[in-house]
N, C-alpha and C positions, 0 to 999 in steps of 0.2 A: 038790378044789377049793375055794379057799374060797367061800361065800355070801356074798350082797350086804347089806352091812348093814343093820339093820332102821331103818325110817324111824321117826324119834321121832314120840309125839302132840303137836302143837300146839296149845295153846290162847291164842285173841287174846281180850282185855278192852278194848273199844271203846266203852262207855258213856261211860268218864270219862277221864283221861288215859293214852293206848294201853298197854298193860301185855302181856306173853306170859310163858307156862309151857309148860316143855318137860318131859314128860314127869311130870308134877305137880309141877316144882320151878320157881320165880322163874327167869327168864332175863331178866335186865336188860337195857337195851338204850338208851345212852347220846345214842344219832344221832338228831338230832329228826327231819332229812330221812329215816334209815334208818324212821322209825317211820311218819312222813307216805308213804312208800311204800310200807310194807305196809300201811297201813289203807286205803288207795286201793287197790289191789290185792286187798283180802279186801271189799272194799262191790262193788268192779265182778264178782269172779265170774269173769272170765274172762280169758284174753289181752287185753293194753294193749299199745299200738305202744311201742318205746323215745321214736320222736319226739314223741308225744300226753304220757308221763312227763315227758319234759325238761322240756317246755313247762308243764308244770302246778307243777313244783318251783322250775325256776330260768328263769322267764317273760322276764328281761331278758338271759341270755343266749342266744348265735346258736348252730347246730343242733349244730355239732362241737363245741364247747364242752359242752354241755347233755350230749352223747352223752357225750362222755369223764365228766364228772361223775357220768353217772350208771353209767357200768361201774365207776367205782371206788367209789361207795354200794353197790352189789349186793354188793361181794367184801368191803369193809369190815362192812357190815352181817352177813352170813353166817358172817366170821368168827368177830366179836364173839359169836355166837350159839349158834355149835359146831356147827350144822348148813345146809343148803340150804334156807331156806325160801323166798327167796327166787330162783326158777329162771329160765330164759332161754333164749332161741336167739339168730340173727340180727338177728331184726327184734321179736322179742317178748321180753314179760315176763310174770310169773306164778306166783300161790302155788303152796306146798305142800299137798296137803290138809292143812285145821286144821280148828279148832271154835270158832266166832265166835259169843259172846254177844249181841250185838245182833242176829245171824240167827235167831236162838233165840224171840227177841220179835216177829219178824217174821213168822217161820214160824208161832207160833202167833196174831198177830193175822187174817193171810190164812184160818188153818184155820177162827177164830170167824166169818169176815165168807163163808165158801165153805159153810160146814155147816150141818144145822140145829140150833137149841138143843138140842132132846134128844140129840144126837151129841157135844156139847161134851167136851174132856178138861179138868178140874178145873187140870189143870199149866199150859194154854194159859190160861186166866181169870187164872190167878195170876201169871203172865209177863205178859199186858197191867196188870194191878193195880201192878203191883210200883213202888214209889217212882221207881226209878232208869231206868224202860222207856225214858221218852222222850228221854233224854241221850245223845248221839253227838260222843264225843270232846270232851268239857266240858272247856273249859280248855285246849284246845290247841292249837297254832297253831303255823305258824314262817311267814321273813320272803319270802310271796312271794303277790303278790293274787291269785293263779290258784288257786293250793290253798284261800286263804279264801272266793272264790265258789263253789269247787264243793260246798265243806264246810258254804255257808250253805246251797245246795239242796236238797244231800242231807240234812240235817240238818232243810229244812221240810218234806221226802219222808216223810222217815223220822215225824214226830210228824202229818203229816197222815193215814198209816198208822194208826198206833196209836188216833188219836183217832178215826177208824171205827170203828175196834173196841172202843172205850171208850164209844162211843154205844149201840151194839149190845148187850154186853152190859148196861150199864146199862137200856136202854128192856126186856130181857128181863127183868131183874132185877128190874125198877120194878112187872112187869105180875103182883104177890102172890106173886110166886116169891121171893125175897129183898129186902124192902125195904130192910135195912140196909146190905147189899152195894153195892143200886144208888147208895144215895148215895153211899158212896165210890167208885165207877165213874165219877158223873158229877161228881162236886167232881173229880177228875184231869180230868177231860175239859173243862171249865169252865178247867182251870186251864191247860191247853194253850190253849187258845180261848176268850179272856174272852167271846167274842161266838157263842159253840156253843147257839145255841136246841134243840139236841138233848139239849142236855147241862140246859140249865133245865127243858126239859120233864119229863126221865128223874126230874130232884130233884125236882120241884114233884109231880110222881104219887108219888115213894117215901114221901116226909112225908105225902101226905095218906094213902097205903096205913098209913100208922104211926098215924095221928092228930095227928100234931103240925101242927096248924093254923098257929101263928106261924111257925115254920120254911119252913111252905108257903106261905106270905102272904108272908116276907121274900124266898123265893128269887124268886117269880112281880118281886116290885116292885124288885127287885137288876136281875134281867134287863130289866125297862123301860126303867131308867135307864141301864143299860150301851148298850142299842141308842141309846136319845136322846141322850146324849152321845157317844157313838162317831162313829156311823153315820147319826143325824138318822131313826128309822125307827120303826115300832111293831113289837111281837111279833107274829111269825107266825101263820097259824091254828093251827100245831101248840103253839104255846105255851097258845095260849088256850084250846084244848081240854084240854090236861092240866088249866089251870090251875080251866076249869069243871067237869072230871068230877073235880078232887078237892076241892074246896071243902064240906064237911058241909052245908050247907044245897044243892046241888046235885040237882037232879032228875034222874032216868037219862034220861028224853027227853032234856032240856038238853043233857045230856051226850052223848048221841049224836048231837043235832046238830048239837054241838062239834067231831065228831069231823075230823080231817083228812084228807088222801086219803089211800089205802093206795099204800105203798112196794113196789114188786115186788121178787123176790129180784133182787138183784144179785151177781153171779157175774164171775170172772178167767179171761183166757186170756193165756199165758204166750207171748211173743215174745224172742228172743234179747235184746232191748234195754228188755225190762218188762213188767208187767202192762195189757193193754186192758180195762177195765171194761165191764160192759155187765149191761142188766136184761130179764130172762125173763119172761112171763106171758101166758097160753090155750097153746090144743093146735089142732093141726088140722095138715094133708098141707102146707099152704102156710107159708112164713116170709116175714115182713115183717121187715126189720132195716131200722130207720132211723138215718138219718147226720143228727146234728142241722148247724147252722148254723154261725157260726163259733165257738159255743165251747156248752159244757156242762158240768153237774154232774148227774148223774142222781138223787142225794136231794132238791136243791133241784129241780130240774126236774117231780118228780113231788109238789114241794109248791105249784104250779101247780093250781088246780083243772080248768082246761080243761083241760089238759095230760093229766092223770089222766083223765077223764071221757073224753075221745075216743081216748085208748090204749085204755081199757079195753074199750070198746065194739068199739074195732079187732080186741080179743084176741078176743074172742066169736066170730070167724068163723079167725082165724087164729092162728099163735105169733107173737107180737110182739117184736123185739129191741130195744134205743136202746141204744147205742154212747157212749161218753164216749171220744173219739178219746185217744192218748198226744198230751202234752201239755197239755192238761186234764182238769177233775175228778176225778175218781177214779182213772184212769189212769196210768201212769209218765208221771214231768214234766221228772224230772231229762237232761239229756243228748238229748233227742229233738228233730229239727227238725222241728216239723209241717206237713211238704210233703203232695203228693198221694200219694206213694208211699210213704210211713209211712204214709197214713191206706189204701190201699189193701192195706197188711200187716195193719193191725188188722182189715181186715173180713176177710180171710182169716183169722185167726188164729180171730179170733167163728165164723167157718163151719167150722173144721177142729174145734175145743175143741165143739163143738154135733153135729158128726158129720153134717153135712150138705155134699151136693155142690153144690147151690145154692138161692138165696135169689130172691125180690124185694127191689129196693133201695129204700127209699124217702128221698129227697137233696134237702134245704129247704136252699135259698141256698147257701154255699159246698157243703155235704154234696152239694148236685147237684153244681156241681163235679168232686168227689171220683169220686159214683157214677159220671160220664160216664165217667171215666179207669178206673177198674176195671173197667165193664165193658164199656169195647174191648180192655183187657191180660189180662183174664182172663175172655172171653166164655161157657166152660165149664160158669162160676159164678155164671151170671144169669140167673133166669126173664124178667124182667123191672122197665122202671124207672118210678119214680115219682119224677117232677119237679117241685118246687114254690119259685118264687121264685127260679131258677138262671140262673146264667152261665154262659159257656163260656170268658169271661174277666176275669180281676182289676180288669185296670186300663184305661185308657183308652186308645185308641188311635186315629188315624186312621182305620182301615177295624173301628173297633171303637167307635162315638162313644158308647154307653148303658153304660160304667164310669165309675169315678170316677177324676179324674185328679190328678195329683200333688200337686198342692198342696192338694187336699180333703183328701187321706188325709193329710197332715202334719196340717191344720187338725184332723180329727177325732183323729188321737193326742195332739194337745195337749190338745184337752179332754178325753180318757181321762184324761190324768195330773194333769193340774189336778185336776179334779173325781174325781179315782181314789174309789172306794168309794160315788161317788151314782150315782143313775139317768139314766147319761147315755145322750141320743138316743130314748127313749120316743116321742117326738113324729113321729119319723122312723120309727123301726120299727112301731109300732102307733097312728097317730092317733085312731081309736076311740077308744081309752083312755090320750091322753094328759093327761088330769087324773084319771084312776082310781089315788089312793092305795095301794093293797092293788098295783096293777101295779108301782107305782114302788118300792115295798118289796122286790117280790120279784126283780123284775127288778136291784135295787141287791145284794141277794143273790149273785145267779147271777153278776155281774161278778166281786164280791170272792172267791169261791170257786172259778168256774171256773179262774180262772188267776193268778197274779202281775201287778203291775203289768209287769216288764219281757217278760212270757208275752205280756201279748195283744198287745204291739206286734210280740213276733215273731211271731204267729197271722196279724196284720194285715197284716204284712209279706210273708211266706208265701203269704197268700192273692191281697194285690195283683199277684206275680209269678206266679199261676195259670195256664194259658193250655190247653185241651185243643181249641181249635179242631179241631188237626189230629188228634184222636182222633173227633170227629163221624161220619168218615162210614163209620166201622169199627165201628157197635154196631149190632148184630145184632137185638137181644133188641127185644119190644115195649115201646115207651116210652110214656108220655101226658108231656105238657107243660101244668104248669097254673100259671098268672101270672093276678094279678092288675092290673086294667088300670091303675089307679092306684099300685103299689107307687112309691114314693119312693129303695127302695134297690139294687131292679132292677127295670130301665125294662121296659116291655113290648116293644121293641124287641130288648132280649135272650133273652129270653122266645121270642118270633118265628126269632131267629137260630137259634137253639138249635134249635128245632123242625125249622125247615126241612133243618139239617144234618144230621139222626139221619136216614137213610131209613125209611119207616113211620112214622115217630111222628106221634101226635095231638095238638095245638097245643087247649086247653083255656081259654080267657080266660075271665075271672072279674071279678064287678064288685068293688070297695073296692080300700083301698089300704093293706090292711096287711100288709105282709111276712113277721111271723109268722104260719103258718099258723094256731094255733090262736085266732086273733081273727077278727072281721069272720065272716064266713058259711063257720064251720069243718064245719059239718055237709055242707055242699056239697063242702068237698073232702074229706072220709070218704066223703061217697056215691061221688064220682066215682073214687077208690082201691079200693071193696069191688064196684064195675060193673067197671074194667079190669082187678082182678084173676081175677074171677068168667068174665070172657067170656074172656082168652087163657090159662087154666088148664090143667083137663083133665090130657092126658100129662106134661107135663113139672115135675109135683109135684116137689117135693123130698125127697129120702129120707134121711131119719138113717138115718147108720150104723150 
């Protein structure tokens, strides 16, 4: 009997123009569409449908023509390489096992983000500090707008992941561990994102550690100028704290006073469509999962001192988890449809990652709509619901007059596009701080970092399409509906409708007009949350696996 031929060892180099090696020997491939096919399959890391690939590579071709071209391209690519790298069945394409250089960089970045610094591997640090680490298919293109759009989005996601790892490395090294290498990491981070305040804070701290006063001052004023010119904002509390602590004349007490809010540990739960980022703080038998509103970015979220303070207080009683839904913040953004179903999968992935059977779900605004859908479809995973400023429907209807009309949504989208990067709509979200420059600067950072300009439009449209009214009667978990009576974003009538539709729910109308729970009388929100959880806990406590 003849034995099956040994599968070759394939290495893919995707930092620059795609290159392949087979058993350590260069395997040139002149077919640009073949290289694009290999690169896309390598980045997908799973089977991809023939229809999707044909539309990506030849967007102008009809389905039959595209599938025919794809079939020929696979044959020509494998023949040129002399091995069956691109494999297929009747419906799907995928790659044979291969080693991909950019995947190694991402694996190292995730390891640095998910582990404690004392356990970091030196090789992981070296990979993220490499001069080419940020590159993805640099200098490569084909004649396809669809492929170009995919590559732009994927490249941005790759660089966001690397930037987060560089920031964590820079902050750790700058804290007296290795200031010189911290400078290298911070400079690489700033090269990726000229407005990275985390990068500037680490750079300022590292120069201060080395006694390089002139360089420290230059870094601070460069940061201030970039933020002023590009974004029209002042440096954040994080940068100001780094500057205050690094100046030679700074007193210890002054540096401590300037310290920014502490960022909880951020972890990542995996789904087949990408990672879900979440923060974790506190201990206890009860777990509260916070599902934020329209968008979020965990690192920016905890820069807001009120959020950091109130969630820190909540974490003195329970384990507190905050999620960045896929499509926003630190979670996967490429190829994600930010629907209520996708968000339900995000919550499930986080609960599974934590080994929890069930948890309390705190949903604010859009997060409340998602929490209702989650509770109605997966009741066994919900101890109770805490809904704040939430609505059962995103769009106006004749039988639901409390939501935004289509023309108002169009106007808001135009406002976001025209003023992208600015603190849009603070007066509507939080009238009590409408003139607070620090709040404006924070909200501008949130909008810029939580989603792209196209991404926020998609998120808004998906919310506008949400309607969970049919799910209300199926909610069986203890539910507290908190609604501020003057809320301009989600009106009182929407809160009353929500409470009336959920069997046995408690409606708590609160004075004030801030849609953001952490402004106005936020202490009352936290107090009501604590009381409700304690009243309904008992035997239903979450059980870590």
